[in-house]
C-alpha positions as CSV (number, residue, x, y, z in Angstrom):
1,M,40.4,-12.9,9.5
2,T,37.5,-12.0,7.2
3,T,36.4,-15.7,7.1
4,A,36.5,-16.0,10.9
5,T,34.5,-12.8,11.3
6,A,31.9,-13.9,8.8
7,S,31.6,-17.3,10.5
8,Q,31.2,-15.6,13.9
9,T,28.4,-13.4,12.5
10,E,26.7,-16.4,11.1
11,T,26.6,-18.2,14.4
12,Q,25.4,-15.1,16.3
13,L,22.5,-14.4,14.0
14,P,19.2,-16.2,14.4
15,P,18.3,-18.9,11.8
16,L,17.6,-17.7,8.3
17,I,13.9,-16.8,8.0
18,P,12.6,-18.0,4.6
19,R,11.5,-15.2,2.2
20,E,8.2,-17.1,1.9
21,T,7.5,-16.4,5.6
22,L,8.2,-12.7,5.3
23,F,6.9,-11.8,1.9
24,G,4.2,-14.5,1.3
25,N,0.5,-13.9,1.9
26,P,-0.8,-13.5,5.4
27,K,-2.8,-16.4,6.9
28,R,-5.7,-14.0,7.8
29,A,-5.6,-10.2,7.9
30,R,-7.6,-7.0,8.0
31,P,-10.7,-8.3,9.8
32,R,-13.8,-6.1,10.0
33,L,-16.9,-6.5,12.1
34,S,-20.3,-6.4,10.4
35,P,-22.5,-3.5,11.5
36,D,-24.8,-5.8,13.3
37,G,-21.9,-7.5,15.1
38,K,-22.8,-11.0,13.9
39,Y,-20.1,-11.6,11.4
40,L,-16.4,-11.2,10.9
41,A,-15.1,-10.7,7.4
42,Y,-11.4,-10.9,6.6
43,I,-8.8,-11.3,3.9
44,A,-7.1,-14.7,3.5
45,P,-5.6,-16.8,0.7
46,D,-7.6,-19.5,-1.1
47,E,-6.2,-22.9,-2.2
48,K,-4.4,-21.2,-5.1
49,D,-2.8,-18.7,-2.7
50,V,-4.9,-15.8,-4.1
51,L,-6.2,-13.4,-1.4
52,Q,-10.0,-13.5,-1.1
53,V,-12.6,-12.1,1.3
54,W,-13.8,-14.7,3.8
55,L,-16.7,-14.7,6.3
56,N,-17.1,-16.1,9.8
57,T,-20.1,-16.1,12.1
58,L,-18.7,-14.8,15.4
59,G,-18.4,-17.6,17.9
60,Q,-18.6,-20.4,15.3
61,Q,-16.2,-22.3,13.1
62,D,-18.0,-21.8,9.9
63,D,-15.4,-19.8,7.9
64,R,-16.2,-19.7,4.2
65,K,-14.8,-17.9,1.1
66,L,-17.0,-15.2,-0.4
67,T,-15.0,-14.1,-3.4
68,D,-13.2,-15.8,-6.3
69,D,-10.6,-13.4,-7.6
70,Q,-8.6,-15.3,-10.1
71,K,-5.1,-13.8,-9.9
72,R,-4.2,-10.5,-8.3
73,G,-5.8,-11.0,-4.9
74,I,-8.2,-8.7,-3.0
75,R,-6.5,-6.3,-0.6
76,A,-9.2,-3.8,0.3
77,F,-12.9,-4.2,1.3
78,F,-15.5,-2.7,3.6
79,W,-18.9,-3.6,5.0
80,T,-21.9,-1.7,3.7
81,Y,-24.9,-1.0,6.0
82,N,-27.0,-3.2,3.9
83,L,-26.3,-6.2,6.1
84,E,-26.1,-8.7,3.3
85,Q,-23.5,-6.9,1.3
86,L,-19.9,-5.9,1.5
87,I,-17.7,-4.1,-1.1
88,Y,-14.2,-4.8,-2.3
89,L,-11.9,-3.0,-4.7
90,Q,-9.9,-4.4,-7.5
91,D,-7.9,-3.1,-10.4
92,S,-6.4,-4.7,-13.5
93,D,-2.8,-5.8,-13.1
94,G,-1.8,-2.7,-11.1
95,D,-3.3,0.0,-13.4
96,E,-5.1,1.6,-10.4
97,N,-8.4,1.9,-12.3
98,F,-10.2,0.4,-9.3
99,H,-13.7,-1.0,-9.7
100,L,-16.1,-1.4,-6.8
101,Y,-17.6,-4.9,-6.5
102,S,-20.4,-5.8,-4.1
103,V,-20.7,-9.4,-2.8
104,N,-23.8,-10.8,-1.2
105,I,-22.8,-12.8,1.9
106,Q,-25.7,-15.2,1.6
107,S,-25.6,-16.0,-2.1
108,N,-21.9,-15.1,-2.9
109,V,-23.2,-13.2,-5.9
110,V,-20.7,-10.6,-7.0
111,R,-21.7,-7.4,-8.9
112,D,-19.4,-4.9,-10.6
113,L,-20.9,-1.7,-9.3
114,T,-18.7,0.5,-11.6
115,P,-18.4,-1.5,-14.9
116,F,-16.7,1.3,-16.8
117,Q,-13.6,0.6,-18.9
118,G,-10.6,2.8,-18.0
119,V,-12.5,4.5,-15.2
120,K,-11.2,4.8,-11.6
121,A,-13.7,4.5,-8.7
122,Q,-13.1,6.2,-5.4
123,P,-15.4,5.3,-2.5
124,I,-16.6,8.5,-0.8
125,D,-19.0,7.5,2.0
126,I,-21.6,5.1,3.3
127,D,-24.1,5.9,6.0
128,P,-26.2,3.7,8.4
129,A,-29.3,5.8,7.8
130,F,-29.0,5.1,4.0
131,P,-28.0,1.4,4.0
132,D,-28.8,0.7,0.3
133,E,-26.5,3.5,-1.2
134,V,-22.9,4.3,-1.6
135,L,-21.4,7.6,-2.7
136,V,-18.6,7.1,-5.2
137,G,-16.3,9.3,-7.2
138,L,-15.9,8.4,-10.9
139,N,-13.8,10.0,-13.6
140,L,-16.4,8.8,-16.1
141,N,-17.3,12.0,-17.9
142,N,-13.7,13.4,-17.9
143,P,-10.6,11.4,-17.1
144,E,-9.1,14.4,-15.3
145,K,-11.9,14.8,-12.7
146,F,-14.0,12.7,-10.3
147,D,-17.7,13.6,-10.2
148,V,-19.9,12.1,-7.4
149,Y,-22.3,9.3,-8.2
150,R,-24.9,7.6,-6.0
151,I,-25.0,3.8,-6.5
152,N,-27.9,1.7,-5.4
153,L,-26.7,-1.5,-3.8
154,N,-29.9,-3.4,-4.5
155,N,-30.1,-3.0,-8.3
156,G,-26.7,-1.5,-9.2
157,A,-28.2,1.7,-10.6
158,V,-25.6,4.5,-11.0
159,E,-27.1,8.0,-10.5
160,F,-25.2,11.2,-11.1
161,D,-25.1,13.3,-7.9
162,T,-22.6,16.2,-7.9
163,D,-20.6,17.8,-10.7
164,N,-16.9,18.5,-10.2
165,P,-16.0,21.9,-11.7
166,G,-12.6,20.4,-12.4
167,N,-10.4,21.1,-9.4
168,I,-12.2,19.3,-6.5
169,V,-10.0,16.5,-5.0
170,S,-12.1,15.4,-2.0
171,W,-15.8,15.3,-1.0
172,T,-17.6,15.2,2.4
173,A,-21.2,14.1,3.0
174,D,-23.4,15.2,5.9
175,A,-25.7,13.0,8.1
176,Q,-28.4,13.3,5.5
177,F,-26.0,11.7,3.0
178,Q,-25.7,14.9,0.9
179,I,-22.4,16.2,-0.4
180,R,-22.0,19.6,1.4
181,A,-18.3,20.1,1.7
182,A,-15.3,19.7,-0.6
183,V,-11.7,20.6,-1.0
184,A,-10.6,22.1,-4.3
185,A,-7.0,22.5,-5.5
186,T,-6.1,26.0,-6.5
187,Q,-3.7,27.5,-9.0
188,D,-1.2,28.7,-6.4
189,G,-0.6,25.1,-5.3
190,G,-2.9,25.5,-2.3
191,S,-6.5,24.6,-1.8
192,D,-10.0,26.0,-0.9
193,L,-12.4,24.6,1.6
194,L,-15.9,24.7,-0.1
195,F,-19.3,24.5,1.5
196,R,-22.9,24.6,0.5
197,E,-26.0,24.9,2.7
198,T,-27.9,22.3,0.7
199,A,-27.2,20.2,-2.4
200,D,-29.0,22.7,-4.6
201,K,-27.2,25.7,-3.4
202,P,-24.0,27.1,-5.0
203,W,-20.6,26.4,-3.4
204,E,-19.0,29.1,-1.2
205,T,-15.4,29.3,-0.1
206,L,-15.0,29.0,3.7
207,R,-11.2,29.2,3.8
208,H,-8.2,29.2,1.6
209,W,-5.0,27.2,2.4
210,G,-1.9,28.6,0.7
211,P,0.7,26.3,-1.0
212,D,2.7,26.1,2.3
213,D,-0.3,25.1,4.4
214,E,-2.2,21.8,4.6
215,G,-5.8,21.2,5.4
216,G,-9.0,19.2,4.7
217,A,-12.5,18.3,5.7
218,V,-13.0,15.4,8.1
219,S,-16.8,15.1,8.9
220,F,-20.0,16.9,9.6
221,S,-21.6,16.8,13.0
222,Q,-24.9,15.0,13.3
223,D,-26.9,18.2,13.1
224,G,-24.9,19.5,10.2
225,K,-24.0,22.7,11.9
226,T,-20.4,21.9,12.6
227,L,-17.8,20.8,10.0
228,Y,-14.7,19.1,11.5
229,I,-11.6,20.0,9.6
230,V,-7.8,19.7,10.0
231,G,-5.6,22.6,9.0
232,S,-2.1,24.0,9.6
233,H,-3.3,27.6,9.2
234,D,-2.3,30.0,12.1
235,A,-0.1,27.2,13.4
236,N,2.9,25.0,12.5
237,A,1.2,21.6,12.7
238,E,-2.2,20.5,11.5
239,R,-4.8,20.9,14.2
240,L,-8.3,19.3,14.6
241,I,-10.8,22.2,14.4
242,A,-14.6,22.5,14.8
243,L,-15.8,25.0,12.2
244,N,-19.2,26.7,12.2
245,P,-20.0,27.2,8.5
246,A,-22.6,29.8,9.3
247,T,-20.2,32.1,11.2
248,S,-16.8,30.8,10.1
249,E,-16.0,30.6,13.8
250,E,-13.3,28.0,14.5
251,T,-12.7,26.0,17.8
252,V,-9.5,24.1,18.2
253,L,-10.3,20.6,19.5
254,A,-6.8,19.0,19.5
255,A,-3.3,20.3,18.6
256,D,0.4,19.8,19.1
257,D,3.1,22.4,18.4
258,Q,5.3,20.1,16.3
259,Y,3.3,17.1,15.2
260,D,0.3,17.0,12.9
261,V,-3.0,15.4,13.9
262,D,-2.9,11.9,12.6
263,D,-5.8,9.5,13.2
264,I,-9.3,10.6,14.2
265,L,-11.8,8.3,15.9
266,I,-15.5,9.3,15.2
267,H,-18.5,7.5,16.6
268,P,-20.3,5.7,13.7
269,T,-23.8,7.0,14.5
270,T,-23.6,10.1,16.7
271,R,-20.7,11.5,14.7
272,V,-19.0,12.7,17.9
273,V,-15.2,13.1,17.6
274,Q,-14.0,10.7,20.4
275,A,-10.2,10.6,20.2
276,V,-7.4,11.9,18.1
277,S,-3.8,10.9,17.7
278,V,-0.5,12.5,16.8
279,Y,2.4,10.4,15.5
280,K,5.7,11.3,17.2
281,D,8.2,8.4,17.5
282,K,5.1,6.3,18.1
283,E,1.4,7.1,18.0
284,E,0.0,8.9,21.0
285,W,-3.8,9.2,21.6
286,Q,-5.7,12.1,23.2
287,I,-9.3,11.3,24.3
288,L,-11.9,13.9,23.6
289,D,-15.0,11.9,24.6
290,E,-14.5,10.7,28.2
291,S,-17.1,7.9,27.7
292,I,-14.4,5.9,25.9
293,A,-11.6,6.6,28.4
294,P,-12.2,3.3,30.4
295,D,-12.2,1.5,27.1
296,F,-8.8,2.8,26.0
297,E,-7.5,2.1,29.4
298,A,-8.7,-1.5,29.3
299,I,-7.5,-2.0,25.7
300,A,-4.0,-0.7,26.6
301,Q,-3.6,-3.5,29.2
302,V,-4.2,-6.4,26.8
303,R,-0.7,-6.6,25.2
304,E,2.3,-4.4,24.4
305,G,2.6,-2.3,21.3
306,E,0.3,0.2,19.6
307,F,-3.4,-0.4,19.1
308,T,-5.9,0.8,16.6
309,I,-9.7,0.5,16.6
310,G,-10.3,-1.3,13.3
311,S,-14.1,-1.4,13.3
312,R,-17.1,-1.4,15.6
313,D,-20.7,-2.6,15.5
314,L,-23.5,0.0,15.2
315,A,-24.6,-0.7,18.8
316,D,-21.1,0.2,19.8
317,K,-20.8,-2.8,22.1
318,N,-18.0,-4.6,20.3
319,W,-14.8,-3.2,18.9
320,L,-12.3,-4.9,16.7
321,V,-8.8,-3.9,18.0
322,A,-5.5,-4.5,16.2
323,Y,-2.2,-4.5,18.1
324,L,1.0,-3.7,16.3
325,T,4.5,-4.3,17.4
326,D,7.9,-4.0,15.7
327,D,9.0,-7.7,16.2
328,G,6.0,-9.8,15.5
329,P,2.7,-10.1,13.6
330,V,-0.5,-8.0,14.0
331,Y,-2.8,-9.5,16.7
332,Y,-6.5,-9.0,16.3
333,Y,-8.9,-9.0,19.4
334,L,-12.6,-8.6,19.9
335,Y,-13.2,-6.2,22.7
336,N,-16.5,-6.0,24.5
337,R,-17.3,-2.6,26.0
338,E,-19.8,-3.9,28.6
339,S,-17.5,-6.5,30.2
340,K,-14.3,-4.6,29.3
341,S,-12.9,-7.9,28.1
342,S,-10.8,-8.8,25.1
343,S,-10.6,-12.1,23.3
344,L,-7.9,-13.0,20.8
345,L,-9.2,-13.7,17.3
346,F,-6.0,-14.5,15.4
347,S,-2.7,-13.0,14.3
348,N,-2.1,-12.2,10.6
349,K,1.0,-14.4,10.4
350,P,1.2,-17.0,13.1
351,E,4.5,-18.3,11.7
352,L,6.2,-15.0,12.9
353,E,5.1,-15.5,16.5
354,E,8.0,-17.6,17.7
355,L,10.7,-16.2,15.5
356,S,13.7,-14.1,16.8
357,L,12.9,-10.7,15.1
358,A,14.8,-7.5,15.4
359,S,13.5,-4.4,17.3
360,M,13.1,-1.0,15.7
361,Q,14.5,1.9,17.7
362,P,13.5,5.6,17.1
363,V,16.6,7.7,16.5
364,S,17.4,11.3,15.5
365,Y,20.4,13.3,14.3
366,Q,21.2,16.8,13.2
367,A,21.3,17.6,9.5
368,R,24.1,19.9,8.3
369,D,21.9,23.0,8.5
370,G,20.9,22.1,12.1
371,L,17.5,20.6,11.3
372,T,16.6,17.6,13.5
373,I,15.8,14.5,11.4
374,H,13.9,11.6,12.9
375,G,14.0,8.0,11.8
376,Y,14.1,4.4,12.9
377,L,17.2,2.1,13.3
378,T,16.9,-1.7,13.2
379,T,20.0,-3.8,13.9
380,P,20.2,-7.6,13.5
381,A,19.0,-9.7,16.4
382,G,22.0,-11.4,18.0
383,L,24.6,-9.0,16.8
384,E,26.2,-6.0,18.4
385,G,25.2,-2.9,16.5
386,K,28.8,-2.0,15.4
387,N,30.5,-1.8,12.0
388,L,27.6,-3.5,10.3
389,P,26.8,-3.7,6.6
390,T,23.8,-1.4,6.3
391,V,20.8,-0.6,4.1
392,L,19.5,3.0,4.0
393,Y,15.8,2.3,3.3
394,V,14.1,5.4,1.9
395,H,10.3,5.8,2.0
396,G,8.2,6.8,-0.9
397,G,5.9,9.8,-1.3
398,P,7.9,11.8,-0.6
399,W,5.0,13.4,1.3
400,A,4.6,10.5,3.6
401,R,6.6,9.2,6.6
402,D,8.0,6.0,8.1
403,T,6.4,4.8,11.3
404,W,7.3,2.3,14.0
405,G,6.2,-1.3,13.7
406,Y,6.7,-4.5,11.9
407,S,8.0,-4.3,8.3
408,P,8.7,-7.5,6.3
409,T,11.4,-5.7,4.3
410,V,13.2,-4.4,7.4
411,Q,13.0,-7.8,9.1
412,W,14.3,-9.5,6.0
413,L,17.3,-7.2,5.8
414,A,18.0,-7.5,9.5
415,N,17.8,-11.3,9.4
416,R,20.3,-11.3,6.6
417,G,22.8,-9.4,8.8
418,Y,22.2,-5.8,7.8
419,A,21.5,-2.7,9.9
420,V,18.5,-0.8,8.5
421,L,18.0,2.9,8.8
422,Q,14.7,4.6,7.8
423,V,14.9,8.3,7.6
424,N,12.0,10.9,7.7
425,F,14.0,13.4,5.7
426,R,12.7,17.0,5.3
427,G,9.6,17.0,3.2
428,S,8.2,14.0,5.1
429,T,4.7,14.5,6.6
430,G,3.6,14.5,10.2
431,Y,6.2,16.9,11.6
432,G,4.4,20.1,10.9
433,K,4.5,22.5,7.9
434,D,7.9,24.0,8.6
435,F,9.5,20.6,8.3
436,L,7.3,19.7,5.3
437,N,8.1,23.0,3.5
438,A,11.8,22.6,4.1
439,G,11.6,20.0,1.4
440,N,10.1,22.3,-1.2
441,R,12.2,22.4,-4.4
442,Q,14.8,20.1,-2.7
443,W,14.4,16.9,-4.6
444,G,18.0,15.7,-5.2
445,A,19.3,18.6,-3.0
446,A,18.7,19.2,0.7
447,M,16.4,16.1,0.8
448,H,19.3,14.1,-0.4
449,D,21.7,15.9,1.9
450,D,19.6,14.6,4.8
451,L,20.3,11.0,3.6
452,I,24.0,11.6,3.2
453,D,24.0,13.1,6.7
454,A,22.3,10.0,7.9
455,V,25.1,7.9,6.4
456,N,27.6,10.1,8.2
457,W,25.7,9.7,11.4
458,L,25.8,5.9,11.0
459,T,29.5,5.8,10.6
460,E,30.2,8.4,13.3
461,Q,28.2,6.3,15.8
462,G,30.2,3.2,14.7
463,I,27.0,1.4,13.6
464,S,27.9,1.0,10.0
465,D,30.9,-0.1,7.9
466,P,31.3,3.0,5.6
467,N,32.3,0.8,2.7
468,K,29.2,-1.4,3.0
469,I,26.2,0.9,2.9
470,A,23.5,0.4,0.3
471,I,20.6,2.7,-0.6
472,M,17.2,1.2,-1.4
473,G,13.6,2.3,-1.8
474,G,10.4,2.4,-3.8
475,S,8.8,5.3,-5.7
476,Y,10.4,8.5,-4.3
477,G,12.7,6.1,-2.4
478,G,13.7,4.7,-5.8
479,Y,14.4,8.2,-7.1
480,A,16.5,8.8,-4.0
481,T,18.4,5.6,-4.8
482,L,19.1,6.9,-8.3
483,V,20.2,10.2,-6.9
484,G,22.5,8.5,-4.4
485,L,24.3,6.6,-7.2
486,T,24.5,9.5,-9.6
487,F,25.0,12.7,-7.4
488,T,27.0,11.0,-4.7
489,P,28.6,8.1,-6.6
490,D,31.3,7.3,-3.9
491,V,29.0,7.0,-0.9
492,F,27.0,3.8,-1.5
493,A,28.2,0.3,-2.3
494,C,25.2,-0.4,-4.4
495,G,21.5,0.6,-4.9
496,V,18.1,-1.1,-5.2
497,D,15.5,1.1,-7.0
498,I,11.8,-0.1,-7.1
499,V,9.5,1.9,-9.4
500,G,11.6,5.1,-9.0
501,P,11.4,8.0,-11.5
502,S,14.7,8.8,-13.3
503,N,13.6,12.0,-15.1
504,L,11.4,14.5,-13.4
505,V,10.4,16.0,-16.7
506,T,9.1,12.8,-18.2
507,L,7.6,11.9,-14.8
508,I,5.5,15.1,-14.7
509,Q,4.6,14.7,-18.4
510,S,3.3,11.2,-18.0
511,V,1.3,11.2,-14.7
512,P,-2.3,9.9,-14.8
513,P,-4.8,12.4,-16.2
514,Y,-6.7,12.6,-12.8
515,W,-3.5,14.1,-11.2
516,A,-4.2,17.3,-13.2
517,P,-5.7,19.2,-10.2
518,M,-2.6,18.5,-8.1
519,M,0.0,19.6,-10.6
520,A,0.1,23.2,-9.3
521,M,1.1,21.7,-5.9
522,F,3.7,19.6,-7.7
523,A,5.1,22.8,-9.4
524,H,5.3,24.5,-6.1
525,R,6.9,21.6,-4.1
526,V,9.1,20.0,-6.9
527,G,9.5,22.5,-9.8
528,D,7.4,24.1,-12.6
529,L,7.8,22.1,-15.8
530,E,6.5,25.0,-17.9
531,K,9.0,27.5,-16.6
532,E,11.8,25.4,-15.1
533,E,12.6,22.4,-17.3
534,E,16.3,22.9,-17.0
535,F,16.0,23.0,-13.2
536,L,14.1,19.8,-13.2
537,K,16.7,18.2,-15.5
538,E,19.4,19.2,-13.0
539,R,17.5,17.2,-10.4
540,S,17.0,14.2,-12.6
541,P,19.4,11.2,-12.2
542,L,19.0,10.2,-15.9
543,F,21.1,13.0,-17.1
544,F,24.0,12.0,-14.7
545,A,23.9,8.2,-15.5
546,D,27.5,8.4,-16.7
547,Q,28.6,9.3,-13.2
548,I,27.3,6.0,-11.7
549,E,30.2,3.8,-10.4
550,K,28.4,1.3,-8.2
551,P,26.0,-1.5,-9.1
552,L,22.3,-0.9,-9.4
553,L,19.3,-3.2,-9.4
554,I,15.9,-1.9,-10.7
555,G,12.5,-3.4,-10.3
556,Q,9.5,-2.1,-12.3
557,G,5.8,-2.8,-12.9
558,A,4.8,-2.7,-16.5
559,N,1.4,-1.2,-15.7
560,D,2.5,1.5,-13.3
561,P,0.3,4.5,-13.9
562,R,2.4,6.8,-11.6
563,V,6.0,6.0,-12.6
564,K,5.8,4.6,-16.1
565,Q,7.9,1.7,-17.3
566,A,9.9,4.2,-19.4
567,E,11.3,5.8,-16.2
568,S,13.2,2.7,-15.4
569,E,14.0,1.7,-19.0
570,Q,15.5,5.0,-20.0
571,I,18.1,4.9,-17.2
572,V,18.8,1.2,-17.8
573,E,19.5,2.1,-21.5
574,A,21.7,5.1,-20.5
575,M,23.7,3.0,-18.1
576,R,24.3,0.2,-20.5
577,Q,25.4,2.6,-23.2
578,A,27.9,4.0,-20.7
579,G,29.0,0.6,-19.7
580,K,27.6,0.9,-16.1
581,P,26.6,-2.1,-14.0
582,V,22.8,-2.5,-13.9
583,E,20.3,-5.3,-13.4
584,Y,16.7,-4.9,-14.4
585,A,13.5,-6.9,-13.6
586,L,10.2,-6.0,-15.2
587,Y,6.9,-7.5,-13.9
588,T,4.3,-7.6,-16.6
589,D,1.3,-7.8,-14.4
590,E,2.2,-5.3,-11.7
591,G,1.9,-1.5,-11.2
592,H,3.4,0.8,-8.6
593,G,4.8,-2.0,-6.5
594,F,4.5,-5.8,-6.3
595,A,1.0,-7.0,-5.1
596,R,1.3,-10.6,-6.1
597,P,3.3,-12.7,-3.6
598,E,5.0,-14.6,-6.5
599,N,6.4,-11.4,-7.8
600,R,7.5,-10.2,-4.4
601,L,9.3,-13.4,-3.8
602,H,11.0,-13.3,-7.2
603,F,12.2,-9.7,-6.9
604,Y,13.4,-10.0,-3.3
605,A,15.2,-13.2,-4.2
606,I,17.1,-11.3,-6.8
607,A,17.7,-8.4,-4.4
608,E,18.9,-10.7,-1.7
609,G,21.6,-12.2,-4.0
610,F,22.5,-8.7,-5.2
611,L,22.9,-7.3,-1.7
612,A,24.9,-10.4,-0.5
613,K,27.3,-9.9,-3.5
614,Y,28.0,-6.3,-2.7
615,L,27.5,-6.0,1.1
616,G,28.3,-9.5,2.2
617,G,25.2,-10.5,4.1
618,R,23.5,-13.9,4.2
619,A,21.3,-15.2,1.4
620,E,18.8,-17.9,1.0
621,P,19.1,-19.8,-2.3
622,V,16.8,-18.4,-5.0
623,G,15.0,-21.7,-5.5
624,E,12.0,-22.3,-7.8
625,I,9.4,-19.5,-7.8
626,E,6.4,-20.5,-9.7
627,G,3.9,-18.1,-11.2
628,H,5.9,-14.9,-11.2
629,S,5.8,-12.5,-14.2
630,G,9.3,-11.2,-13.9
631,V,11.4,-10.7,-17.0
632,V,15.0,-10.1,-16.1
633,K,16.6,-7.9,-18.8
C-alpha cells in the first residue's frame, strides 16, 4: 500500500527540478538605471560563476563586466550621481564588516572608499545636487557607534562630518546634503526623533517613541521645512506623517488601522512623496501624487503579480519596474512615462519560466488565545493538498515577516513533495504594534504556541500527515526549530536549523559591538540579561537538549557575527553527550546564511537527503559539488 501511494505521488508530481536551477546564481538580477538614463547596471555571474556588476548601454548589445570579485560575489550596488561611478558593497567571508567600493564605468578602476580593517560601512545618502559625495556611517572611532563621514568620490578623501553621541542608530540628510535628523535608541527600549536646524546647531528632541511604539525618519522635503516620518504613536499601525519641526505639527498622509506603512515612493529630485504601500496578504499601493496615477495604471496592465519601481532616471522619463510572482522568476521591464509603454529587459532566472511551480496561498487561523495569525501555504503542484508530508518554514528576525512571492526554498520543498507553511507568528512586523508587542518576552512561549497551533490547523484541515511534519528555519527560525525539538519533542518528525541561537544568554553576550544601542530594546522584547538570566535560560533550547527525541540537522557559518559558531556547536556537543541524533555542517567562509552558491547547493543537498529520510519526500542525488567550504562534523 505504501509503495503504491509513493509511486502514485511520484507520477503526479512535476519532474524533479535540479537544485542548481533553484539555488544557483541568477542569470541577471537587480538591474538599476543610471541617473542619466543611458546605462543599465546589473548583477550577473562571470565565467567562474562569481556574481559581478555588469554594464549595458540601453538599446545596445554591449554588455561588459565592471568588477572582478574573486570569490564571494557582489550582491548589493547602487549608482552614484557622478555619472561615471557606481558603488558596491562587500564584506569578508560573511563577517558583515562591509566596505564601500567605487568602480569607474569607463576605466573599470575600483577604489576601496572605506579601507579600514574591522570597520563596517553603512551608506546613508547620495544626492543629485552633490554628485561627487556620499554620506557614510563608519564605526571607525568606536566599534559601538557609527559616526557620519563625507567621502569624496573623485579623490577618495574621507572627511568626518557628524559625531554620534553613542546611541544614534539612523541619520537623515536634507536637500542641502546636511545631516539634520536622526533616531536615537533610548534606555527604556524606545527611541527619540532628533532634529537640528543646521549642522552647527545642537540636537533637539522632536518626539519620543516608547518601547512598545515604532517610528523613524524617512526624508526631508525639498525646502527642508517638512520632515516625513513613520510612527505608530497615537495609533495601532505605523502611519506616514508630515512633521513640521518648527511647530511639531503632524499631518497624517497615509494610514491603515491594522497594517503598517511599508514601502514609500519619493521623487528623486523634488522629494515629493508620491505613493505608499501597506503589505496585507499582498502589497497594496495608495497614490498620493496624482501625476503618477496613469503610470501605475499602465504598469499594472503589463503582467500579473506585484510590481515595484526599482529605479528611475533623473529626468523621470524612464522607470525600471520589477514584476514579482509566486510561481516564476522576477521579470524586469523598462517603462517609458511619455509613451506609457513597457519593454521587457530580462527575467532573473529564465530557466524557471517554463517550469511547473507551486502557487503560494495566503491563509489565516486562530491561535489558542484568539489572536488571528496570517501566513502562506504552498502545496506541491500536481498533488491534492491532503495528508501531505509538510515543512513548517519559520522566518528569521523575529521582527520581520514572510511575504507572498517566489521563494527558492519553498519551491524546492514543494517540488520534492512537501506542503510548506510559512507563519507570521506574533512578534512579526507589518501587522501593527499590538500584534508586534504580543511577542514581547514570548520567545519559546506564545510565539512558539503560534507555531504549534499552526501544526494543529494543518492537521485539522487534513492538509498534513501529523506524523510527517518537520520544522525548519534560519536565524530566529533556527531558534524556533531548536525550541520545537526541545520544548515540544513529540510534535515534529525532524528539524533543520540554519544559524539559529541555542542559548539566549550567550547570544546576547556575543552580539556585535555595534548592536550596543539596541540592547535596551532587546531587553524589553526578549528579556534582560542583567536582571533575568534564569528567565532567558528557561527560554534557551540548549538547557533542554536532553529532551530532544527527533533528528536534527544544523548548518552554520564560521564567521557569523550575529549568531556565533558557538551557538550551534554547544548544542551539537550537548546532544552528542546525551546520545541524541544530530548532523552538523559548518561553512568556513560564510556568515549569517549562505551567500556562495556552492555552499547553498552543498547544504541543501544534505538537507534534501535528511528530509527525504524522515519525511519520505523525493530527493535528487547529492552528486559532486565543487568549491564548497562545508565541513560535516
